[in-house]
PDB file of N, CA, C and O in Angstrom:
ATOM      1  N   MET A   1       0.994  -1.164  -0.016  1.00  0.00           N
ATOM      2  CA  MET A   1      -0.071   0.069  -0.019  1.00  0.00           C
ATOM      3  C   MET A   1       0.790   1.288  -0.085  1.00  0.00           C
ATOM      4  O   MET A   1       1.752   1.332   0.681  1.00  0.00           O
ATOM      5  N   LYS A   2       0.595   2.172  -0.809  1.00  0.00           N
ATOM      6  CA  LYS A   2       1.234   3.401  -0.968  1.00  0.00           C
ATOM      7  C   LYS A   2       1.069   4.462   0.383  1.00  0.00           C
ATOM      8  O   LYS A   2       0.056   4.462   1.083  1.00  0.00           O
ATOM      9  N   GLU A   3       2.124   5.266   0.592  1.00  0.00           N
ATOM     10  CA  GLU A   3       2.070   5.950   1.863  1.00  0.00           C
ATOM     11  C   GLU A   3       1.193   7.129   1.359  1.00  0.00           C
ATOM     12  O   GLU A   3       1.045   7.304   0.149  1.00  0.00           O
ATOM     13  N   GLN A   4       0.566   7.998   2.348  1.00  0.00           N
ATOM     14  CA  GLN A   4       0.041   9.270   1.962  1.00  0.00           C
ATOM     15  C   GLN A   4       1.286  10.252   1.283  1.00  0.00           C
ATOM     16  O   GLN A   4       2.405  10.465   1.750  1.00  0.00           O
ATOM     17  N   THR A   5       0.856  10.616   0.388  1.00  0.00           N
ATOM     18  CA  THR A   5       1.785  11.596  -0.507  1.00  0.00           C
ATOM     19  C   THR A   5       1.985  12.927   0.455  1.00  0.00           C
ATOM     20  O   THR A   5       1.023  13.569   0.878  1.00  0.00           O
ATOM     21  N   PRO A   6       3.329  13.247   0.737  1.00  0.00           N
ATOM     22  CA  PRO A   6       3.471  14.570   1.278  1.00  0.00           C
ATOM     23  C   PRO A   6       2.986  15.704   0.432  1.00  0.00           C
ATOM     24  O   PRO A   6       2.773  16.792   0.966  1.00  0.00           O
ATOM     25  N   ASP A   7       2.805  15.536  -0.798  1.00  0.00           N
ATOM     26  CA  ASP A   7       2.328  16.651  -1.743  1.00  0.00           C
ATOM     27  C   ASP A   7       0.934  16.642  -2.026  1.00  0.00           C
ATOM     28  O   ASP A   7       0.510  15.935  -2.940  1.00  0.00           O
ATOM     29  N   LEU A   8       0.101  17.420  -1.273  1.00  0.00           N
ATOM     30  CA  LEU A   8      -1.377  17.027  -1.429  1.00  0.00           C
ATOM     31  C   LEU A   8      -1.974  17.590  -2.855  1.00  0.00           C
ATOM     32  O   LEU A   8      -3.182  17.618  -3.090  1.00  0.00           O
ATOM     33  N   ASN A   9      -1.076  17.982  -3.669  1.00  0.00           N
ATOM     34  CA  ASN A   9      -1.453  18.344  -5.037  1.00  0.00           C
ATOM     35  C   ASN A   9      -1.331  17.301  -6.039  1.00  0.00           C
ATOM     36  O   ASN A   9      -1.754  17.466  -7.183  1.00  0.00           O
ATOM     37  N   LEU A  10      -0.678  16.066  -5.591  1.00  0.00           N
ATOM     38  CA  LEU A  10      -0.496  14.952  -6.407  1.00  0.00           C
ATOM     39  C   LEU A  10      -1.504  13.803  -5.907  1.00  0.00           C
ATOM     40  O   LEU A  10      -1.793  13.779  -4.710  1.00  0.00           O
ATOM     41  N   CYS A  11      -2.072  12.811  -6.823  1.00  0.00           N
ATOM     42  CA  CYS A  11      -2.671  11.658  -6.599  1.00  0.00           C
ATOM     43  C   CYS A  11      -1.659  10.921  -5.908  1.00  0.00           C
ATOM     44  O   CYS A  11      -0.514  11.006  -6.351  1.00  0.00           O
ATOM     45  N   ALA A  12      -1.957   9.958  -4.540  1.00  0.00           N
ATOM     46  CA  ALA A  12      -1.218   9.097  -4.165  1.00  0.00           C
ATOM     47  C   ALA A  12      -0.990   7.851  -5.132  1.00  0.00           C
ATOM     48  O   ALA A  12       0.096   7.273  -5.123  1.00  0.00           O
ATOM     49  N   MET A  13      -2.018   7.450  -5.958  1.00  0.00           N
ATOM     50  CA  MET A  13      -2.079   6.378  -6.599  1.00  0.00           C
ATOM     51  C   MET A  13      -1.148   6.505  -7.999  1.00  0.00           C
ATOM     52  O   MET A  13      -0.355   5.640  -8.372  1.00  0.00           O
ATOM     53  N   CYS A  14      -1.403   7.686  -8.642  1.00  0.00           N
ATOM     54  CA  CYS A  14      -0.733   7.844  -9.987  1.00  0.00           C
ATOM     55  C   CYS A  14       0.144   8.896  -9.911  1.00  0.00           C
ATOM     56  O   CYS A  14       0.686   9.136 -10.989  1.00  0.00           O
ATOM     57  N   ASP A  15       0.448   9.569  -9.041  1.00  0.00           N
ATOM     58  CA  ASP A  15       1.468  10.849  -8.925  1.00  0.00           C
ATOM     59  C   ASP A  15       1.070  11.816 -10.061  1.00  0.00           C
ATOM     60  O   ASP A  15       1.992  12.447 -10.578  1.00  0.00           O
ATOM     61  N   LYS A  16      -0.061  11.994 -10.472  1.00  0.00           N
ATOM     62  CA  LYS A  16      -0.452  13.173 -11.408  1.00  0.00           C
ATOM     63  C   LYS A  16      -1.055  14.262 -10.662  1.00  0.00           C
ATOM     64  O   LYS A  16      -1.524  13.960  -9.565  1.00  0.00           O
ATOM     65  N   GLY A  17      -1.125  15.335 -10.999  1.00  0.00           N
ATOM     66  CA  GLY A  17      -1.814  16.359 -10.299  1.00  0.00           C
ATOM     67  C   GLY A  17      -3.260  16.284 -10.118  1.00  0.00           C
ATOM     68  O   GLY A  17      -3.991  15.944 -11.049  1.00  0.00           O
ATOM     69  N   LEU A  18      -3.752  16.619  -8.839  1.00  0.00           N
ATOM     70  CA  LEU A  18      -5.045  16.712  -8.499  1.00  0.00           C
ATOM     71  C   LEU A  18      -5.593  18.265  -8.909  1.00  0.00           C
ATOM     72  O   LEU A  18      -4.788  19.195  -8.852  1.00  0.00           O
ATOM     73  N   ASP A  19      -6.745  18.464  -9.251  1.00  0.00           N
ATOM     74  CA  ASP A  19      -7.387  19.687  -9.561  1.00  0.00           C
ATOM     75  C   ASP A  19      -8.141  20.458  -8.518  1.00  0.00           C
ATOM     76  O   ASP A  19      -8.435  21.646  -8.648  1.00  0.00           O
ATOM     77  N   GLY A  20      -8.470  19.634  -7.359  1.00  0.00           N
ATOM     78  CA  GLY A  20      -9.159  20.326  -6.275  1.00  0.00           C
ATOM     79  C   GLY A  20     -10.669  20.059  -6.523  1.00  0.00           C
ATOM     80  O   GLY A  20     -11.455  20.481  -5.674  1.00  0.00           O
ATOM     81  N   GLN A  21     -11.079  19.493  -7.452  1.00  0.00           N
ATOM     82  CA  GLN A  21     -12.431  19.254  -7.792  1.00  0.00           C
ATOM     83  C   GLN A  21     -12.875  17.516  -8.072  1.00  0.00           C
ATOM     84  O   GLN A  21     -13.843  16.943  -7.572  1.00  0.00           O
ATOM     85  N   ASN A  22     -12.144  17.091  -8.746  1.00  0.00           N
ATOM     86  CA  ASN A  22     -12.285  15.574  -9.052  1.00  0.00           C
ATOM     87  C   ASN A  22     -11.334  14.687  -8.141  1.00  0.00           C
ATOM     88  O   ASN A  22     -10.487  13.899  -8.563  1.00  0.00           O
ATOM     89  N   GLU A  23     -11.581  14.914  -7.042  1.00  0.00           N
ATOM     90  CA  GLU A  23     -10.521  14.281  -6.119  1.00  0.00           C
ATOM     91  C   GLU A  23     -11.355  13.839  -4.822  1.00  0.00           C
ATOM     92  O   GLU A  23     -12.516  14.223  -4.685  1.00  0.00           O
ATOM     93  N   THR A  24     -10.733  13.029  -3.886  1.00  0.00           N
ATOM     94  CA  THR A  24     -11.303  12.787  -2.476  1.00  0.00           C
ATOM     95  C   THR A  24     -10.311  12.008  -1.942  1.00  0.00           C
ATOM     96  O   THR A  24      -9.314  11.740  -2.612  1.00  0.00           O
ATOM     97  N   ASN A  25     -10.473  11.559  -0.679  1.00  0.00           N
ATOM     98  CA  ASN A  25      -9.533  10.897   0.100  1.00  0.00           C
ATOM     99  C   ASN A  25     -10.197   9.448   0.437  1.00  0.00           C
ATOM    100  O   ASN A  25     -11.371   9.097   0.325  1.00  0.00           O
ATOM    101  N   CYS A  26      -9.118   8.760   0.865  1.00  0.00           N
ATOM    102  CA  CYS A  26      -9.404   7.302   1.050  1.00  0.00           C
ATOM    103  C   CYS A  26      -9.950   7.307   2.655  1.00  0.00           C
ATOM    104  O   CYS A  26      -9.411   7.923   3.574  1.00  0.00           O
ATOM    105  N   GLN A  27     -10.945   6.610   2.733  1.00  0.00           N
ATOM    106  CA  GLN A  27     -11.465   6.476   4.355  1.00  0.00           C
ATOM    107  C   GLN A  27     -10.648   5.443   5.070  1.00  0.00           C
ATOM    108  O   GLN A  27     -10.729   5.338   6.294  1.00  0.00           O
ATOM    109  N   ARG A  28      -9.892   4.706   4.381  1.00  0.00           N
ATOM    110  CA  ARG A  28      -8.988   3.724   5.182  1.00  0.00           C
ATOM    111  C   ARG A  28      -7.638   4.193   5.208  1.00  0.00           C
ATOM    112  O   ARG A  28      -7.132   4.003   6.314  1.00  0.00           O
ATOM    113  N   CYS A  29      -6.933   4.696   4.446  1.00  0.00           N
ATOM    114  CA  CYS A  29      -5.651   5.023   4.731  1.00  0.00           C
ATOM    115  C   CYS A  29      -5.316   6.656   4.464  1.00  0.00           C
ATOM    116  O   CYS A  29      -4.211   7.143   4.706  1.00  0.00           O
ATOM    117  N   GLY A  30      -6.302   7.315   3.997  1.00  0.00           N
ATOM    118  CA  GLY A  30      -6.429   8.786   4.076  1.00  0.00           C
ATOM    119  C   GLY A  30      -5.592   9.419   2.916  1.00  0.00           C
ATOM    120  O   GLY A  30      -5.505  10.646   2.887  1.00  0.00           O
ATOM    121  N   CYS A  31      -4.953   8.645   1.928  1.00  0.00           N
ATOM    122  CA  CYS A  31      -4.362   9.206   0.844  1.00  0.00           C
ATOM    123  C   CYS A  31      -5.454  10.050  -0.001  1.00  0.00           C
ATOM    124  O   CYS A  31      -6.646   9.765   0.113  1.00  0.00           O
ATOM    125  N   PHE A  32      -5.045  11.039  -0.806  1.00  0.00           N
ATOM    126  CA  PHE A  32      -5.764  11.765  -1.754  1.00  0.00           C
ATOM    127  C   PHE A  32      -5.583  11.122  -3.236  1.00  0.00           C
ATOM    128  O   PHE A  32      -4.502  10.882  -3.774  1.00  0.00           O
ATOM    129  N   PHE A  33      -6.856  10.898  -3.771  1.00  0.00           N
ATOM    130  CA  PHE A  33      -6.699  10.400  -5.144  1.00  0.00           C
ATOM    131  C   PHE A  33      -7.751  10.797  -6.097  1.00  0.00           C
ATOM    132  O   PHE A  33      -8.803  11.214  -5.612  1.00  0.00           O
ATOM    133  N   HIS A  34      -7.628  10.730  -7.405  1.00  0.00           N
ATOM    134  CA  HIS A  34      -8.541  10.994  -8.395  1.00  0.00           C
ATOM    135  C   HIS A  34      -9.841  10.368  -8.360  1.00  0.00           C
ATOM    136  O   HIS A  34      -9.940   9.141  -8.362  1.00  0.00           O
ATOM    137  N   TYR A  35     -10.866  11.149  -8.327  1.00  0.00           N
ATOM    138  CA  TYR A  35     -12.226  10.607  -8.514  1.00  0.00           C
ATOM    139  C   TYR A  35     -13.199  11.230  -9.158  1.00  0.00           C
ATOM    140  O   TYR A  35     -13.814  12.125  -8.578  1.00  0.00           O
ATOM    141  N   TYR A  36     -13.465  10.925 -10.266  1.00  0.00           N
ATOM    142  CA  TYR A  36     -14.296  11.873 -11.197  1.00  0.00           C
ATOM    143  C   TYR A  36     -15.605  11.699 -10.942  1.00  0.00           C
ATOM    144  O   TYR A  36     -16.090  10.573 -10.831  1.00  0.00           O
ATOM    145  N   TRP A  37     -16.349  12.878 -10.818  1.00  0.00           N
ATOM    146  CA  TRP A  37     -17.757  12.625 -10.317  1.00  0.00           C
ATOM    147  C   TRP A  37     -18.779  12.524 -11.616  1.00  0.00           C
ATOM    148  O   TRP A  37     -19.995  12.355 -11.533  1.00  0.00           O
ATOM    149  N   THR A  38     -18.082  12.652 -12.719  1.00  0.00           N
ATOM    150  CA  THR A  38     -18.903  12.186 -13.912  1.00  0.00           C
ATOM    151  C   THR A  38     -18.634  11.111 -14.645  1.00  0.00           C
ATOM    152  O   THR A  38     -17.482  11.239 -15.059  1.00  0.00           O
ATOM    153  N   ASP A  39     -19.145  10.034 -15.049  1.00  0.00           N
ATOM    154  CA  ASP A  39     -18.818   9.053 -15.644  1.00  0.00           C
ATOM    155  C   ASP A  39     -18.452   9.111 -17.198  1.00  0.00           C
ATOM    156  O   ASP A  39     -19.300   9.345 -18.059  1.00  0.00           O
ATOM    157  N   SER A  40     -17.155   8.885 -17.459  1.00  0.00           N
ATOM    158  CA  SER A  40     -16.776   9.203 -18.869  1.00  0.00           C
ATOM    159  C   SER A  40     -15.629   8.269 -19.124  1.00  0.00           C
ATOM    160  O   SER A  40     -14.830   8.046 -18.214  1.00  0.00           O
ATOM    161  N   PRO A  41     -15.488   7.684 -20.352  1.00  0.00           N
ATOM    162  CA  PRO A  41     -14.305   6.832 -20.608  1.00  0.00           C
ATOM    163  C   PRO A  41     -13.093   7.598 -20.664  1.00  0.00           C
ATOM    164  O   PRO A  41     -11.999   7.066 -20.477  1.00  0.00           O
ATOM    165  N   ASP A  42     -13.249   8.991 -20.946  1.00  0.00           N
ATOM    166  CA  ASP A  42     -12.050   9.976 -20.832  1.00  0.00           C
ATOM    167  C   ASP A  42     -11.290   9.937 -19.655  1.00  0.00           C
ATOM    168  O   ASP A  42     -10.100  10.248 -19.689  1.00  0.00           O
ATOM    169  N   TYR A  43     -11.868   9.574 -18.566  1.00  0.00           N
ATOM    170  CA  TYR A  43     -11.337   9.968 -17.138  1.00  0.00           C
ATOM    171  C   TYR A  43     -11.077   8.400 -16.464  1.00  0.00           C
ATOM    172  O   TYR A  43     -11.837   7.458 -16.689  1.00  0.00           O
ATOM    173  N   ARG A  44     -10.086   8.330 -15.761  1.00  0.00           N
ATOM    174  CA  ARG A  44      -9.939   6.836 -15.064  1.00  0.00           C
ATOM    175  C   ARG A  44      -9.747   7.450 -13.527  1.00  0.00           C
ATOM    176  O   ARG A  44      -8.797   8.114 -13.113  1.00  0.00           O
ATOM    177  N   SER A  45     -10.924   7.031 -12.818  1.00  0.00           N
ATOM    178  CA  SER A  45     -10.569   7.284 -11.109  1.00  0.00           C
ATOM    179  C   SER A  45      -9.533   6.300 -10.544  1.00  0.00           C
ATOM    180  O   SER A  45      -9.451   5.153 -10.984  1.00  0.00           O
ATOM    181  N   CYS A  46      -8.762   6.756  -9.585  1.00  0.00           N
ATOM    182  CA  CYS A  46      -7.929   6.017  -8.949  1.00  0.00           C
ATOM    183  C   CYS A  46      -8.225   5.483  -7.529  1.00  0.00           C
ATOM    184  O   CYS A  46      -7.421   5.292  -6.616  1.00  0.00           O
ATOM    185  N   GLY A  47      -9.638   5.276  -7.550  1.00  0.00           N
ATOM    186  CA  GLY A  47     -10.349   4.536  -6.566  1.00  0.00           C
ATOM    187  C   GLY A  47     -11.712   4.362  -6.735  1.00  0.00           C
ATOM    188  O   GLY A  47     -12.140   4.458  -7.885  1.00  0.00           O
ATOM    189  N   ALA A  48     -12.565   4.102  -5.741  1.00  0.00           N
ATOM    190  CA  ALA A  48     -13.947   3.840  -5.902  1.00  0.00           C
ATOM    191  C   ALA A  48     -14.958   3.932  -4.853  1.00  0.00           C
ATOM    192  O   ALA A  48     -14.493   3.993  -3.714  1.00  0.00           O
ATOM    193  N   LEU A  49     -16.204   3.956  -4.959  1.00  0.00           N
ATOM    194  CA  LEU A  49     -17.146   3.935  -3.862  1.00  0.00           C
ATOM    195  C   LEU A  49     -17.297   2.519  -3.217  1.00  0.00           C
ATOM    196  O   LEU A  49     -17.305   1.571  -4.002  1.00  0.00           O
ATOM    197  N   ALA A  50     -17.419   2.258  -1.856  1.00  0.00           N
ATOM    198  CA  ALA A  50     -17.471   0.965  -1.592  1.00  0.00           C
ATOM    199  C   ALA A  50     -18.492   1.054  -0.185  1.00  0.00           C
ATOM    200  O   ALA A  50     -18.613   2.110   0.435  1.00  0.00           O
ATOM    201  N   SER A  51     -19.109  -0.051   0.162  1.00  0.00           N
ATOM    202  CA  SER A  51     -20.081  -0.025   1.135  1.00  0.00           C
ATOM    203  C   SER A  51     -19.331  -0.371   2.466  1.00  0.00           C
ATOM    204  O   SER A  51     -18.373  -1.143   2.421  1.00  0.00           O
ATOM    205  N   HIS A  52     -19.685   0.104   3.482  1.00  0.00           N
ATOM    206  CA  HIS A  52     -18.871  -0.282   4.867  1.00  0.00           C
ATOM    207  C   HIS A  52     -20.120  -0.765   5.795  1.00  0.00           C
ATOM    208  O   HIS A  52     -20.919  -0.085   6.440  1.00  0.00           O
ATOM    209  N   ASP A  53     -20.016  -2.094   5.648  1.00  0.00           N
ATOM    210  CA  ASP A  53     -20.952  -2.899   6.441  1.00  0.00           C
ATOM    211  C   ASP A  53     -21.215  -2.749   7.984  1.00  0.00           C
ATOM    212  O   ASP A  53     -22.335  -2.865   8.482  1.00  0.00           O
ATOM    213  N   ASP A  54     -20.054  -2.477   8.696  1.00  0.00           N
ATOM    214  CA  ASP A  54     -20.349  -2.050   9.915  1.00  0.00           C
ATOM    215  C   ASP A  54     -20.866  -0.701  10.382  1.00  0.00           C
ATOM    216  O   ASP A  54     -21.384  -0.493  11.480  1.00  0.00           O
ATOM    217  N   ALA A  55     -20.670   0.175   9.439  1.00  0.00           N
ATOM    218  CA  ALA A  55     -21.145   1.642   9.677  1.00  0.00           C
ATOM    219  C   ALA A  55     -22.568   1.787   8.897  1.00  0.00           C
ATOM    220  O   ALA A  55     -23.358   2.699   9.141  1.00  0.00           O
ATOM    221  N   LEU A  56     -22.783   0.807   7.962  1.00  0.00           N
ATOM    222  CA  LEU A  56     -23.906   1.003   7.050  1.00  0.00           C
ATOM    223  C   LEU A  56     -23.866   2.575   6.250  1.00  0.00           C
ATOM    224  O   LEU A  56     -24.734   3.447   6.269  1.00  0.00           O
ATOM    225  N   ALA A  57     -22.613   2.574   5.598  1.00  0.00           N
ATOM    226  CA  ALA A  57     -22.253   3.827   4.958  1.00  0.00           C
ATOM    227  C   ALA A  57     -21.466   3.542   3.750  1.00  0.00           C
ATOM    228  O   ALA A  57     -20.801   2.510   3.658  1.00  0.00           O
ATOM    229  N   ILE A  58     -21.527   4.501   2.747  1.00  0.00           N
ATOM    230  CA  ILE A  58     -20.743   4.167   1.586  1.00  0.00           C
ATOM    231  C   ILE A  58     -19.600   5.312   1.868  1.00  0.00           C
ATOM    232  O   ILE A  58     -19.700   6.420   2.394  1.00  0.00           O
ATOM    233  N   VAL A  59     -18.433   4.589   1.293  1.00  0.00           N
ATOM    234  CA  VAL A  59     -17.011   5.297   1.649  1.00  0.00           C
ATOM    235  C   VAL A  59     -16.416   5.344   0.438  1.00  0.00           C
ATOM    236  O   VAL A  59     -16.953   4.850  -0.553  1.00  0.00           O
ATOM    237  N   PHE A  60     -15.148   5.995   0.400  1.00  0.00           N
ATOM    238  CA  PHE A  60     -14.256   6.176  -0.953  1.00  0.00           C
ATOM    239  C   PHE A  60     -13.024   5.259  -0.463  1.00  0.00           C
ATOM    240  O   PHE A  60     -12.685   5.369   0.716  1.00  0.00           O
ATOM    241  N   LEU A  61     -12.521   4.604  -1.075  1.00  0.00           N
ATOM    242  CA  LEU A  61     -11.376   3.743  -1.143  1.00  0.00           C
ATOM    243  C   LEU A  61     -10.610   3.852  -2.116  1.00  0.00           C
ATOM    244  O   LEU A  61     -11.098   3.759  -3.242  1.00  0.00           O
ATOM    245  N   CYS A  62      -9.275   4.068  -1.961  1.00  0.00           N
ATOM    246  CA  CYS A  62      -8.149   4.125  -3.056  1.00  0.00           C
ATOM    247  C   CYS A  62      -7.998   2.591  -3.689  1.00  0.00           C
ATOM    248  O   CYS A  62      -8.497   1.610  -3.137  1.00  0.00           O
ATOM    249  N   ILE A  63      -7.280   2.532  -4.860  1.00  0.00           N
ATOM    250  CA  ILE A  63      -7.235   1.178  -5.628  1.00  0.00           C
ATOM    251  C   ILE A  63      -6.521   0.282  -4.716  1.00  0.00           C
ATOM    252  O   ILE A  63      -6.832  -0.905  -4.620  1.00  0.00           O
ATOM    253  N   ASP A  64      -5.427   0.898  -3.943  1.00  0.00           N
ATOM    254  CA  ASP A  64      -4.514   0.056  -3.039  1.00  0.00           C
ATOM    255  C   ASP A  64      -5.377  -0.720  -1.813  1.00  0.00           C
ATOM    256  O   ASP A  64      -5.231  -1.890  -1.459  1.00  0.00           O
ATOM    257  N   CYS A  65      -6.207   0.160  -1.336  1.00  0.00           N
ATOM    258  CA  CYS A  65      -7.016  -0.399  -0.070  1.00  0.00           C
ATOM    259  C   CYS A  65      -8.085  -1.250  -0.699  1.00  0.00           C
ATOM    260  O   CYS A  65      -8.378  -2.286  -0.104  1.00  0.00           O
ATOM    261  N   ILE A  66      -8.659  -0.981  -1.730  1.00  0.00           N
ATOM    262  CA  ILE A  66      -9.584  -1.949  -2.447  1.00  0.00           C
ATOM    263  C   ILE A  66      -8.910  -3.290  -2.641  1.00  0.00           C
ATOM    264  O   ILE A  66      -9.445  -4.325  -2.245  1.00  0.00           O
ATOM    265  N   ALA A  67      -7.595  -3.269  -3.323  1.00  0.00           N
ATOM    266  CA  ALA A  67      -6.971  -4.609  -3.544  1.00  0.00           C
ATOM    267  C   ALA A  67      -6.590  -5.321  -2.516  1.00  0.00           C
ATOM    268  O   ALA A  67      -6.526  -6.550  -2.542  1.00  0.00           O
ATOM    269  N   HIS A  68      -6.236  -4.432  -1.286  1.00  0.00           N
ATOM    270  CA  HIS A  68      -5.637  -5.341   0.029  1.00  0.00           C
ATOM    271  C   HIS A  68      -6.899  -5.763   0.659  1.00  0.00           C
ATOM    272  O   HIS A  68      -6.813  -6.793   1.327  1.00  0.00           O
ATOM    273  N   SER A  69      -8.034  -5.204   0.596  1.00  0.00           N
ATOM    274  CA  SER A  69      -9.466  -5.745   1.251  1.00  0.00           C
ATOM    275  C   SER A  69      -9.774  -7.165   0.463  1.00  0.00           C
ATOM    276  O   SER A  69     -10.303  -8.128   1.018  1.00  0.00           O
ATOM    277  N   ARG A  70      -9.370  -7.141  -0.883  1.00  0.00           N
ATOM    278  CA  ARG A  70      -9.970  -8.527  -1.470  1.00  0.00           C
ATOM    279  C   ARG A  70      -8.922  -9.613  -1.308  1.00  0.00           C
ATOM    280  O   ARG A  70      -9.154 -10.782  -1.615  1.00  0.00           O
ATOM    281  N   SER A  71      -7.711  -9.177  -0.795  1.00  0.00           N
ATOM    282  CA  SER A  71      -6.506 -10.288  -0.586  1.00  0.00           C
ATOM    283  C   SER A  71      -6.700 -10.940   0.899  1.00  0.00           C
ATOM    284  O   SER A  71      -5.921 -11.804   1.301  1.00  0.00           O
TER     285      SER A  71
END
């Protein structure tokens, strides 16, 4: 799992710049990553929405935390 990037202007998953709008942070590790609010093949999110069974909530997870939870 990647560590939280010290430069909050970069995505922790792909190291590309964040724009302040199409981004969120991971509820598990806290890193900031690209999350596009519109569905388009032109954009690739570096995380996804997931359900949290204990909290009965929807959370954002980065791709590293998603992969870690499946293994």
